Each structure stands twice: as C-alpha cells, then as structure tokens.
C-alpha positions in Angstrom: 303.3 31.6 158.9 302.5 35.3 159.1 300.0 36.9 156.8 301.6 38.1 153.6 302.4 41.8 153.6 302.0 42.3 149.9 301.2 40.5 146.6 304.8 39.4 146.2 304.8 37.5 149.5 301.3 36.2 148.8 302.5 34.9 145.4 305.4 33.1 147.0 303.1 31.5 149.5 300.6 30.4 146.8 303.4 28.9 144.7 304.6 27.0 147.7 301.1 25.7 148.2 301.0 24.6 144.6 304.3 22.8 144.9 303.2 20.9 148.0 299.6 20.2 146.9 298.5 16.7 147.6 295.7 16.7 145.0 294.9 18.1 141.6 292.2 20.2 143.2 294.5 21.7 145.8 297.1 22.4 143.0 294.5 24.1 140.8 293.2 26.3 143.7 296.8 27.3 144.6 297.6 28.2 140.9 294.4 30.3 140.7 295.5 32.2 143.8 299.0 32.6 142.4 297.6 34.0 139.1 295.5 36.5 141.0 298.5 37.7 143.0 300.8 37.7 140.0 298.4 40.0 138.1 299.6 43.0 140.2 303.3 42.3 139.8 305.9 42.8 137.1 307.3 39.9 135.1 310.6 40.3 136.9 308.8 40.1 140.3 306.9 37.0 139.2 310.1 35.3 138.0 311.8 36.2 141.3 308.8 34.8 143.3 308.9 31.6 141.3 312.7 31.2 142.0 312.2 31.9 145.7 309.4 29.4 146.0 311.5 26.8 144.2 314.5 27.4 146.4 312.3 27.1 149.5 310.9 23.8 148.1 314.4 22.4 147.5 315.6 23.5 150.9 312.6 21.7 152.5 313.3 18.6 150.4 316.9 18.6 151.5 316.0 19.1 155.1 313.3 16.4 155.2 315.6 13.9 153.6 318.0 14.2 156.5 315.4 13.1 159.1 316.2 9.6 160.1 312.9 7.7 160.2 313.0 4.1 161.3 310.6 1.8 159.5 308.9 -0.6 161.9 309.2 -4.3 161.2 
C-alpha cells in the first residue's frame, strides 16, 4: 500500500486497520489514528471514508470466501 496522500486516505486506511484488527489493543490504536485523521475532515468526508472502508472490507470478505482451502485430514 502506498503512503496516504491526505487525511482522507489516511482515515480510510486507519478504518481498514480497525476493521481487520486481531486484538482489542490493535483496534484501539487504529481507532485513535482514525480519530486524529478525522479531526481535519468534514462530517461528509468522514461518512464517505467510513462507507469506503466498509465497502472494501465487504469486497475482501467476498473475495476471501471464494478461495478453496482444503482441510487436511
């Protein structure tokens, strides 16, 4: 992933990190980053970033579910 070019892209990235966090600590750190990036954006931009991050998460979930993984016996 390229370095975010602005606060909007950084917010989307931080939200994606929060969505995919594997621990409460990772989640809290990602949310703190997201809050920092969101501070410089309008409410509309924040809502758009949330929607974009959510759509990306759904697309990833859909793509990953199509990968055939054979369970070893």
